[in-house]
N, C-alpha and C positions, 0 to 999 in steps of 0.2 A: 503493500500500500504506499503510495505517495502522499507524505505529509504535505507537500506542496499544494496538491490538488484538492486535500481537504480543505486547506485555508483559502484557496482561490475560487472554489466550485460556486458559492453563493453571489459574489460580487460578478462574476461572467455570467452567470445565469441571467442576473439582472439585465446586462446588456445584451445577451442574445434573446432574451424573451421579446425585446422591441425591434433589434435589427433581423431577425428571422419569422417576425409575424405574419409575413404573407410568404414566407417560403414553405417547401414541401418537403424536399429531400437533401440532406447535409452530408457531404463528405467530410470526416475528420482524418485530417493527415498527421500520423504519428500519434497514436491513440494510446501507446503507452501500456500502463496497467488496465485500462478501460474504465477506471473511475469517472472521468469525464462522461465518456460515452452514456454509461447507465444512469448516471445523475441527470445531465441533460435531456435524455431521452425521456425520462421518467417525468421530468417537469415541463417537459415541450410533447405531449402526445400528438400533436397535430404533424409532427416531423417524422420523416423515415430517417434514422440516423444510421451512417454507414463507417465504421471503424476500419481503420487501417493501420499497416506498421509495416517496417522491413521485414522481410522473412526471418531473420534470426530472432527477432523480437516478438514474433507473432503467437509462439505457444501460452504466455501467459495471458495475452488477450483474449484469446480462443477461451482459456479456461474460466476467467471471470465472467466474459458475456453469456458464456454457456449456463452458468449458476445463476446469475444475477439480472441479467437483461431484461427489460419489458419488450413486448412484442413487436413494438417500432424499431428495435434495434436489428438491422441486417447481420448477417453473419459476418465476422470479420475477414477481409481481404489482406494478401500481401500486396504491398505498393510501396515502390522505391520511387521520388520523384523524379529521377532519373529515368523511369520508364517512359515510353514513348509507342503508342498513346497510354495515357493510364488505363486501367481495365476498369472503368466506370461509365454508367450510362444514366441519364435521366435525374441528375442532380440539379440543383440551383443555389447551393450554396457551398461553401468550404469553410472550414474551421480548423485552425491549428493554435495549439498553446504549448508556450516554452519550447519550439522547435527551430526558429530560424536561427536563433545564437548557437544551436548545437551542429547544425549543419555547417559543411563548408560553404563557402561564398559560392561555389561553382553549383551547389545543390541548391542555394538559394534562388538562384536564376532560373533552374529548372523547375522548382515549385511555382514561381509565377509563371512561367511558360506553360507548364501542365493546367495551372488554375485557367489561365487564359483560355486554355482549348476547351475546358469542360463547361464553364459557366456560360450559360445562355443570358440572352437580354434579360435584365431585371435581375440578374443573379448578384449574389451578395459573398464577400469574402471577409472573415473577420480573423484577425491574427491576435493572441495574446503573448506579452512576452514584456520584456526590459528593453528600451530603445534610447538612443541618443537622438540630441537634436542639435542641428549645427556642429557636432563633433563633439559635443559636450554630454557629459552624463549627467542624468537626473539626480544622482546621489552620490555620495562618497562610497556607499557600499556596491552600487552598479559598477563604480570604477574596480574597487577589489574584486568583485565577480569576474569581471571581463580580464582582468589580469590572470586570475584563475583559471578560466576558460581557455586562454592563450596558452598558458602553460601546459596545459593538458593536450590541448591540439591547436597548433597555430593557425589552422584553418577557421575555427570557429571564433566565436566572439559576438559581443551585442553590436547590433546593426544599428545603422543610420537610419532615422526615418526618412529622410530625403532621398536616399537612395532606394529604399524599399517603395516609396511612393512614385518614384521615376519607374520602376520595374513593372507596376501596378499600371501605370498610365500607358506604357508602352503595350500592355495588353488589353487596351480600351477600359480600364476600369476607374472610377472617378472617386478620390477619397469623401466618404460620407461623412466619418465621427472620428474623432481621436479621445477617447475616454480614458480618463486618469483612473488607475485602479490601485488598490492597497499594495503595499510592500515594492513601491516603485516601479510599478510595471504599467502599461498601457494594453487598450484594447483598441486595433487599428480597425477601420470598416471601410470598404471599398464596394461599389456598386457599377455594375455593368449598365448602361443606360439602354431603355428599350420599351 
């Protein structure tokens, strides 16, 4: 069980309840332990929730969703953002939490490419995690966290909002909201016009 998931699930749900009010089917990238998938799908029963994870991390996700998931959670799928095309259809929202700072930058590029390919007109992308703005950290703890990430993997690190927004815009997605969240995190929301 992820303690971070337990701490942030309520505030994220408050954002998703509004941002996904008109959506039908969500693809979650990097579902991890499945805690978010189970919690959000339980509280947003109008959504069909598609969990996904890289193949090596799929077994714990399958175990949790098999035991705890409500009926609106689809069977988890193996998905690496570098896959082309992504093995999904009929989704109109993408959600990911605490993933873009873990991925290599090359994978972040692929995350936005894949999202751009699967989201239809009116589709929504929500991303939760720490961000930098104008190259500046939002807190000393985020600066320390970024150093730790880069020591562990030089390809990872807290991403610049401006760079992510540029990638989203290149895929036809317009920034809708930037929600300040607890623990120096943000939830960024983009929407494809249509």
